[in-house]
mmCIF file of the C-alpha atoms, coordinates in Angstrom:
data_MODEL
# 
_entry.id   MODEL 
# 
loop_
_atom_site.group_PDB 
_atom_site.id 
_atom_site.type_symbol 
_atom_site.label_atom_id 
_atom_site.label_alt_id 
_atom_site.label_comp_id 
_atom_site.label_asym_id 
_atom_site.label_entity_id 
_atom_site.label_seq_id 
_atom_site.pdbx_PDB_ins_code 
_atom_site.Cartn_x 
_atom_site.Cartn_y 
_atom_site.Cartn_z 
_atom_site.occupancy 
_atom_site.B_iso_or_equiv 
_atom_site.pdbx_formal_charge 
_atom_site.auth_seq_id 
_atom_site.auth_comp_id 
_atom_site.auth_asym_id 
_atom_site.auth_atom_id 
_atom_site.pdbx_PDB_model_num 
ATOM 1   C CA . MET A 1 1   ? -49.648 -54.543 -24.415 1.00 0.00 ? 1   MET A CA 1 
ATOM 2   C CA . PRO A 1 2   ? -48.261 -50.988 -24.228 1.00 0.00 ? 2   PRO A CA 1 
ATOM 3   C CA . SER A 1 3   ? -44.652 -50.491 -25.146 1.00 0.00 ? 3   SER A CA 1 
ATOM 4   C CA . GLU A 1 4   ? -42.101 -49.398 -22.576 1.00 0.00 ? 4   GLU A CA 1 
ATOM 5   C CA . LEU A 1 5   ? -41.935 -45.978 -24.249 1.00 0.00 ? 5   LEU A CA 1 
ATOM 6   C CA . ILE A 1 6   ? -45.674 -45.440 -23.827 1.00 0.00 ? 6   ILE A CA 1 
ATOM 7   C CA . LYS A 1 7   ? -45.509 -46.569 -20.184 1.00 0.00 ? 7   LYS A CA 1 
ATOM 8   C CA . ARG A 1 8   ? -42.644 -44.157 -19.490 1.00 0.00 ? 8   ARG A CA 1 
ATOM 9   C CA . GLN A 1 9   ? -44.424 -41.296 -21.250 1.00 0.00 ? 9   GLN A CA 1 
ATOM 10  C CA . LYS A 1 10  ? -47.600 -41.972 -19.285 1.00 0.00 ? 10  LYS A CA 1 
ATOM 11  C CA . GLY A 1 11  ? -45.615 -42.063 -16.038 1.00 0.00 ? 11  GLY A CA 1 
ATOM 12  C CA . ASP A 1 12  ? -43.825 -38.820 -16.949 1.00 0.00 ? 12  ASP A CA 1 
ATOM 13  C CA . PHE A 1 13  ? -47.130 -37.139 -17.792 1.00 0.00 ? 13  PHE A CA 1 
ATOM 14  C CA . PHE A 1 14  ? -48.714 -38.008 -14.450 1.00 0.00 ? 14  PHE A CA 1 
ATOM 15  C CA . ARG A 1 15  ? -45.543 -37.164 -12.514 1.00 0.00 ? 15  ARG A CA 1 
ATOM 16  C CA . ASP A 1 16  ? -45.333 -33.757 -14.199 1.00 0.00 ? 16  ASP A CA 1 
ATOM 17  C CA . PHE A 1 17  ? -49.057 -33.074 -13.841 1.00 0.00 ? 17  PHE A CA 1 
ATOM 18  C CA . SER A 1 18  ? -48.898 -34.076 -10.180 1.00 0.00 ? 18  SER A CA 1 
ATOM 19  C CA . ALA A 1 19  ? -46.392 -31.263 -9.648  1.00 0.00 ? 19  ALA A CA 1 
ATOM 20  C CA . LEU A 1 20  ? -49.190 -28.770 -10.360 1.00 0.00 ? 20  LEU A CA 1 
ATOM 21  C CA . GLY A 1 21  ? -50.543 -29.631 -6.910  1.00 0.00 ? 21  GLY A CA 1 
ATOM 22  C CA . SER A 1 22  ? -47.227 -28.934 -5.207  1.00 0.00 ? 22  SER A CA 1 
ATOM 23  C CA . LEU A 1 23  ? -46.307 -26.198 -2.788  1.00 0.00 ? 23  LEU A CA 1 
ATOM 24  C CA . TRP A 1 24  ? -44.162 -24.637 -5.558  1.00 0.00 ? 24  TRP A CA 1 
ATOM 25  C CA . ILE A 1 25  ? -47.203 -24.013 -7.757  1.00 0.00 ? 25  ILE A CA 1 
ATOM 26  C CA . TYR A 1 26  ? -49.078 -22.670 -4.743  1.00 0.00 ? 26  TYR A CA 1 
ATOM 27  C CA . ALA A 1 27  ? -46.161 -20.276 -4.120  1.00 0.00 ? 27  ALA A CA 1 
ATOM 28  C CA . ALA A 1 28  ? -46.126 -19.259 -7.791  1.00 0.00 ? 28  ALA A CA 1 
ATOM 29  C CA . ALA A 1 29  ? -49.856 -18.449 -7.591  1.00 0.00 ? 29  ALA A CA 1 
ATOM 30  C CA . ALA A 1 30  ? -49.203 -16.370 -4.470  1.00 0.00 ? 30  ALA A CA 1 
ATOM 31  C CA . LEU A 1 31  ? -46.344 -14.497 -6.182  1.00 0.00 ? 31  LEU A CA 1 
ATOM 32  C CA . PHE A 1 32  ? -48.580 -13.875 -9.205  1.00 0.00 ? 32  PHE A CA 1 
ATOM 33  C CA . LEU A 1 33  ? -51.227 -12.349 -6.924  1.00 0.00 ? 33  LEU A CA 1 
ATOM 34  C CA . LEU A 1 34  ? -48.582 -10.293 -5.151  1.00 0.00 ? 34  LEU A CA 1 
ATOM 35  C CA . ALA A 1 35  ? -47.207 -8.995  -8.464  1.00 0.00 ? 35  ALA A CA 1 
ATOM 36  C CA . PHE A 1 36  ? -50.692 -7.896  -9.506  1.00 0.00 ? 36  PHE A CA 1 
ATOM 37  C CA . LYS A 1 37  ? -51.392 -6.447  -6.047  1.00 0.00 ? 37  LYS A CA 1 
ATOM 38  C CA . ASN A 1 38  ? -54.388 -8.664  -5.400  1.00 0.00 ? 38  ASN A CA 1 
ATOM 39  C CA . TYR A 1 39  ? -53.802 -8.640  -1.658  1.00 0.00 ? 39  TYR A CA 1 
ATOM 40  C CA . GLU A 1 40  ? -57.307 -9.811  -0.754  1.00 0.00 ? 40  GLU A CA 1 
ATOM 41  C CA . LEU A 1 41  ? -56.984 -13.056 -2.697  1.00 0.00 ? 41  LEU A CA 1 
ATOM 42  C CA . LEU A 1 42  ? -53.366 -13.450 -1.540  1.00 0.00 ? 42  LEU A CA 1 
ATOM 43  C CA . LYS A 1 43  ? -54.553 -13.201 2.061   1.00 0.00 ? 43  LYS A CA 1 
ATOM 44  C CA . LYS A 1 44  ? -57.105 -15.968 1.398   1.00 0.00 ? 44  LYS A CA 1 
ATOM 45  C CA . LEU A 1 45  ? -54.448 -18.198 -0.184  1.00 0.00 ? 45  LEU A CA 1 
ATOM 46  C CA . ALA A 1 46  ? -52.068 -17.696 2.739   1.00 0.00 ? 46  ALA A CA 1 
ATOM 47  C CA . ALA A 1 47  ? -54.745 -18.303 5.387   1.00 0.00 ? 47  ALA A CA 1 
ATOM 48  C CA . GLY A 1 48  ? -56.005 -21.334 3.481   1.00 0.00 ? 48  GLY A CA 1 
ATOM 49  C CA . LEU A 1 49  ? -52.530 -22.828 3.239   1.00 0.00 ? 49  LEU A CA 1 
ATOM 50  C CA . VAL A 1 50  ? -51.907 -22.387 6.968   1.00 0.00 ? 50  VAL A CA 1 
ATOM 51  C CA . LEU A 1 51  ? -55.257 -23.948 7.824   1.00 0.00 ? 51  LEU A CA 1 
ATOM 52  C CA . ILE A 1 52  ? -54.753 -26.871 5.401   1.00 0.00 ? 52  ILE A CA 1 
ATOM 53  C CA . TYR A 1 53  ? -51.335 -27.651 6.880   1.00 0.00 ? 53  TYR A CA 1 
ATOM 54  C CA . ALA A 1 54  ? -52.674 -27.365 10.440  1.00 0.00 ? 54  ALA A CA 1 
ATOM 55  C CA . ILE A 1 55  ? -55.472 -29.835 9.727   1.00 0.00 ? 55  ILE A CA 1 
ATOM 56  C CA . VAL A 1 56  ? -53.308 -32.314 7.803   1.00 0.00 ? 56  VAL A CA 1 
ATOM 57  C CA . ILE A 1 57  ? -50.521 -32.229 10.402  1.00 0.00 ? 57  ILE A CA 1 
ATOM 58  C CA . ALA A 1 58  ? -53.029 -32.719 13.226  1.00 0.00 ? 58  ALA A CA 1 
ATOM 59  C CA . VAL A 1 59  ? -54.645 -35.705 11.503  1.00 0.00 ? 59  VAL A CA 1 
ATOM 60  C CA . ARG A 1 60  ? -51.322 -37.272 10.505  1.00 0.00 ? 60  ARG A CA 1 
ATOM 61  C CA . THR A 1 61  ? -49.951 -36.799 14.017  1.00 0.00 ? 61  THR A CA 1 
ATOM 62  C CA . PHE A 1 62  ? -52.696 -38.930 15.526  1.00 0.00 ? 62  PHE A CA 1 
ATOM 63  C CA . TYR A 1 63  ? -53.535 -41.217 12.598  1.00 0.00 ? 63  TYR A CA 1 
ATOM 64  C CA . PHE A 1 64  ? -50.751 -42.751 10.553  1.00 0.00 ? 64  PHE A CA 1 
ATOM 65  C CA . LYS A 1 65  ? -51.603 -44.507 7.288   1.00 0.00 ? 65  LYS A CA 1 
ATOM 66  C CA . GLU A 1 66  ? -48.874 -45.930 5.063   1.00 0.00 ? 66  GLU A CA 1 
ATOM 67  C CA . ARG A 1 67  ? -48.701 -44.749 1.478   1.00 0.00 ? 67  ARG A CA 1 
ATOM 68  C CA . PRO A 1 68  ? -49.357 -47.371 -1.213  1.00 0.00 ? 68  PRO A CA 1 
ATOM 69  C CA . HIS A 1 69  ? -45.651 -47.085 -2.044  1.00 0.00 ? 69  HIS A CA 1 
ATOM 70  C CA . LYS A 1 70  ? -44.190 -46.917 1.476   1.00 0.00 ? 70  LYS A CA 1 
ATOM 71  C CA . TYR A 1 71  ? -41.762 -44.181 2.570   1.00 0.00 ? 71  TYR A CA 1 
ATOM 72  C CA . PRO A 1 72  ? -39.124 -44.919 5.208   1.00 0.00 ? 72  PRO A CA 1 
ATOM 73  C CA . HIS A 1 73  ? -39.335 -42.691 8.281   1.00 0.00 ? 73  HIS A CA 1 
ATOM 74  C CA . ASN A 1 74  ? -37.159 -42.236 11.331  1.00 0.00 ? 74  ASN A CA 1 
ATOM 75  C CA . SER A 1 75  ? -38.324 -38.892 12.707  1.00 0.00 ? 75  SER A CA 1 
ATOM 76  C CA . TYR A 1 76  ? -41.594 -37.094 13.400  1.00 0.00 ? 76  TYR A CA 1 
ATOM 77  C CA . ILE A 1 77  ? -41.267 -34.926 10.259  1.00 0.00 ? 77  ILE A CA 1 
ATOM 78  C CA . GLU A 1 78  ? -40.443 -37.955 8.094   1.00 0.00 ? 78  GLU A CA 1 
ATOM 79  C CA . LYS A 1 79  ? -43.414 -39.799 9.601   1.00 0.00 ? 79  LYS A CA 1 
ATOM 80  C CA . LEU A 1 80  ? -45.721 -36.880 8.701   1.00 0.00 ? 80  LEU A CA 1 
ATOM 81  C CA . ASP A 1 81  ? -44.411 -37.031 5.143   1.00 0.00 ? 81  ASP A CA 1 
ATOM 82  C CA . ALA A 1 82  ? -44.699 -40.825 5.004   1.00 0.00 ? 82  ALA A CA 1 
ATOM 83  C CA . SER A 1 83  ? -48.345 -40.729 6.054   1.00 0.00 ? 83  SER A CA 1 
ATOM 84  C CA . SER A 1 84  ? -50.825 -40.593 3.210   1.00 0.00 ? 84  SER A CA 1 
ATOM 85  C CA . PHE A 1 85  ? -54.051 -39.602 4.956   1.00 0.00 ? 85  PHE A CA 1 
ATOM 86  C CA . PRO A 1 86  ? -55.357 -37.050 4.161   1.00 0.00 ? 86  PRO A CA 1 
ATOM 87  C CA . SER A 1 87  ? -53.631 -36.103 0.924   1.00 0.00 ? 87  SER A CA 1 
ATOM 88  C CA . LEU A 1 88  ? -51.982 -32.709 1.265   1.00 0.00 ? 88  LEU A CA 1 
ATOM 89  C CA . HIS A 1 89  ? -51.663 -32.475 -2.535  1.00 0.00 ? 89  HIS A CA 1 
ATOM 90  C CA . SER A 1 90  ? -55.404 -33.022 -2.870  1.00 0.00 ? 90  SER A CA 1 
ATOM 91  C CA . ALA A 1 91  ? -56.282 -30.487 -0.188  1.00 0.00 ? 91  ALA A CA 1 
ATOM 92  C CA . ARG A 1 92  ? -54.098 -27.804 -1.796  1.00 0.00 ? 92  ARG A CA 1 
ATOM 93  C CA . THR A 1 93  ? -55.399 -28.651 -5.268  1.00 0.00 ? 93  THR A CA 1 
ATOM 94  C CA . ALA A 1 94  ? -59.073 -28.589 -4.244  1.00 0.00 ? 94  ALA A CA 1 
ATOM 95  C CA . PHE A 1 95  ? -58.603 -25.346 -2.330  1.00 0.00 ? 95  PHE A CA 1 
ATOM 96  C CA . LEU A 1 96  ? -56.751 -23.603 -5.176  1.00 0.00 ? 96  LEU A CA 1 
ATOM 97  C CA . ALA A 1 97  ? -59.264 -24.799 -7.747  1.00 0.00 ? 97  ALA A CA 1 
ATOM 98  C CA . ALA A 1 98  ? -62.188 -23.617 -5.609  1.00 0.00 ? 98  ALA A CA 1 
ATOM 99  C CA . VAL A 1 99  ? -60.563 -20.222 -4.972  1.00 0.00 ? 99  VAL A CA 1 
ATOM 100 C CA . PHE A 1 100 ? -59.845 -19.590 -8.653  1.00 0.00 ? 100 PHE A CA 1 
ATOM 101 C CA . VAL A 1 101 ? -63.197 -20.956 -9.854  1.00 0.00 ? 101 VAL A CA 1 
ATOM 102 C CA . GLY A 1 102 ? -64.837 -18.465 -7.483  1.00 0.00 ? 102 GLY A CA 1 
ATOM 103 C CA . TYR A 1 103 ? -62.482 -15.668 -8.493  1.00 0.00 ? 103 TYR A CA 1 
ATOM 104 C CA . PHE A 1 104 ? -62.817 -16.037 -12.272 1.00 0.00 ? 104 PHE A CA 1 
ATOM 105 C CA . ASN A 1 105 ? -66.529 -16.960 -12.084 1.00 0.00 ? 105 ASN A CA 1 
ATOM 106 C CA . ASN A 1 106 ? -66.458 -18.100 -15.709 1.00 0.00 ? 106 ASN A CA 1 
ATOM 107 C CA . ALA A 1 107 ? -67.746 -21.405 -17.095 1.00 0.00 ? 107 ALA A CA 1 
ATOM 108 C CA . MET A 1 108 ? -64.773 -22.056 -19.384 1.00 0.00 ? 108 MET A CA 1 
ATOM 109 C CA . SER A 1 109 ? -62.112 -21.341 -16.750 1.00 0.00 ? 109 SER A CA 1 
ATOM 110 C CA . SER A 1 110 ? -64.114 -23.364 -14.202 1.00 0.00 ? 110 SER A CA 1 
ATOM 111 C CA . ILE A 1 111 ? -64.190 -26.386 -16.501 1.00 0.00 ? 111 ILE A CA 1 
ATOM 112 C CA . LEU A 1 112 ? -60.454 -26.063 -17.175 1.00 0.00 ? 112 LEU A CA 1 
ATOM 113 C CA . LEU A 1 113 ? -59.584 -25.684 -13.475 1.00 0.00 ? 113 LEU A CA 1 
ATOM 114 C CA . ILE A 1 114 ? -61.781 -28.610 -12.427 1.00 0.00 ? 114 ILE A CA 1 
ATOM 115 C CA . LEU A 1 115 ? -60.387 -30.819 -15.205 1.00 0.00 ? 115 LEU A CA 1 
ATOM 116 C CA . MET A 1 116 ? -56.810 -29.952 -14.175 1.00 0.00 ? 116 MET A CA 1 
ATOM 117 C CA . ALA A 1 117 ? -57.656 -30.654 -10.529 1.00 0.00 ? 117 ALA A CA 1 
ATOM 118 C CA . LEU A 1 118 ? -59.147 -34.049 -11.423 1.00 0.00 ? 118 LEU A CA 1 
ATOM 119 C CA . ILE A 1 119 ? -56.025 -35.018 -13.386 1.00 0.00 ? 119 ILE A CA 1 
ATOM 120 C CA . ILE A 1 120 ? -53.805 -33.933 -10.486 1.00 0.00 ? 120 ILE A CA 1 
ATOM 121 C CA . LEU A 1 121 ? -55.923 -35.976 -8.074  1.00 0.00 ? 121 LEU A CA 1 
ATOM 122 C CA . TYR A 1 122 ? -55.811 -39.046 -10.294 1.00 0.00 ? 122 TYR A CA 1 
ATOM 123 C CA . SER A 1 123 ? -52.052 -38.638 -10.773 1.00 0.00 ? 123 SER A CA 1 
ATOM 124 C CA . ARG A 1 124 ? -51.531 -39.119 -7.028  1.00 0.00 ? 124 ARG A CA 1 
ATOM 125 C CA . ILE A 1 125 ? -53.262 -42.502 -7.254  1.00 0.00 ? 125 ILE A CA 1 
ATOM 126 C CA . TYR A 1 126 ? -51.486 -43.471 -10.474 1.00 0.00 ? 126 TYR A CA 1 
ATOM 127 C CA . LEU A 1 127 ? -48.104 -42.642 -8.918  1.00 0.00 ? 127 LEU A CA 1 
ATOM 128 C CA . LYS A 1 128 ? -48.993 -44.766 -5.866  1.00 0.00 ? 128 LYS A CA 1 
ATOM 129 C CA . LYS A 1 129 ? -48.692 -41.854 -3.470  1.00 0.00 ? 129 LYS A CA 1 
ATOM 130 C CA . HIS A 1 130 ? -52.308 -42.180 -2.271  1.00 0.00 ? 130 HIS A CA 1 
ATOM 131 C CA . ASP A 1 131 ? -55.436 -44.253 -2.563  1.00 0.00 ? 131 ASP A CA 1 
ATOM 132 C CA . TYR A 1 132 ? -58.985 -43.017 -3.200  1.00 0.00 ? 132 TYR A CA 1 
ATOM 133 C CA . ARG A 1 133 ? -59.747 -42.480 0.503   1.00 0.00 ? 133 ARG A CA 1 
ATOM 134 C CA . ASP A 1 134 ? -56.664 -40.278 0.933   1.00 0.00 ? 134 ASP A CA 1 
ATOM 135 C CA . ILE A 1 135 ? -57.656 -38.212 -2.102  1.00 0.00 ? 135 ILE A CA 1 
ATOM 136 C CA . LEU A 1 136 ? -61.283 -37.864 -1.030  1.00 0.00 ? 136 LEU A CA 1 
ATOM 137 C CA . ALA A 1 137 ? -60.258 -36.814 2.483   1.00 0.00 ? 137 ALA A CA 1 
ATOM 138 C CA . GLY A 1 138 ? -57.841 -34.247 1.046   1.00 0.00 ? 138 GLY A CA 1 
ATOM 139 C CA . VAL A 1 139 ? -60.518 -32.814 -1.242  1.00 0.00 ? 139 VAL A CA 1 
ATOM 140 C CA . ILE A 1 140 ? -62.916 -32.576 1.700   1.00 0.00 ? 140 ILE A CA 1 
ATOM 141 C CA . VAL A 1 141 ? -60.262 -30.730 3.736   1.00 0.00 ? 141 VAL A CA 1 
ATOM 142 C CA . GLY A 1 142 ? -59.588 -28.330 0.833   1.00 0.00 ? 142 GLY A CA 1 
ATOM 143 C CA . ILE A 1 143 ? -63.290 -27.578 0.295   1.00 0.00 ? 143 ILE A CA 1 
ATOM 144 C CA . ILE A 1 144 ? -63.997 -27.121 4.013   1.00 0.00 ? 144 ILE A CA 1 
ATOM 145 C CA . VAL A 1 145 ? -61.025 -24.741 4.237   1.00 0.00 ? 145 VAL A CA 1 
ATOM 146 C CA . TYR A 1 146 ? -62.309 -22.855 1.162   1.00 0.00 ? 146 TYR A CA 1 
ATOM 147 C CA . PHE A 1 147 ? -65.725 -22.278 2.764   1.00 0.00 ? 147 PHE A CA 1 
ATOM 148 C CA . THR A 1 148 ? -64.151 -21.444 6.134   1.00 0.00 ? 148 THR A CA 1 
ATOM 149 C CA . ILE A 1 149 ? -61.809 -18.850 4.604   1.00 0.00 ? 149 ILE A CA 1 
ATOM 150 C CA . ASN A 1 150 ? -64.653 -17.331 2.557   1.00 0.00 ? 150 ASN A CA 1 
ATOM 151 C CA . PHE A 1 151 ? -66.743 -17.109 5.721   1.00 0.00 ? 151 PHE A CA 1 
ATOM 152 C CA . ILE A 1 152 ? -63.913 -15.371 7.590   1.00 0.00 ? 152 ILE A CA 1 
ATOM 153 C CA . TYR A 1 153 ? -63.022 -12.959 4.760   1.00 0.00 ? 153 TYR A CA 1 
# 
């Protein structure tokens, strides 16, 4: 049986890794692209983010699914946040991973990005924020948005 220290460390690891799928990391990637004047890729990231949020908000508006660890909600915005389907974290993570895999077009960076994305996706389940269906739906949204944005730009 694992000790309490190991359990806490495992929980901390997944919590911290889960943050890599957050809006803050997405913003940091956008600022990085802005600093290096990669406006074309920045435009794709911005359009992708808007489209991901539009899809997730639309789905969550009409289909509410409780998170495995329920969130209280008293307003429309809180209800959107309390809904787990599809996973916004997963959509952002899949989209970012796909964009940077395509941008770097290198086997080693692709493996690293995909591995990081898989750990982020699993962390959402481990932390009881989502179940497998939520994650899969989020990944599908992120990949569809990736192909849509690449078609447009």
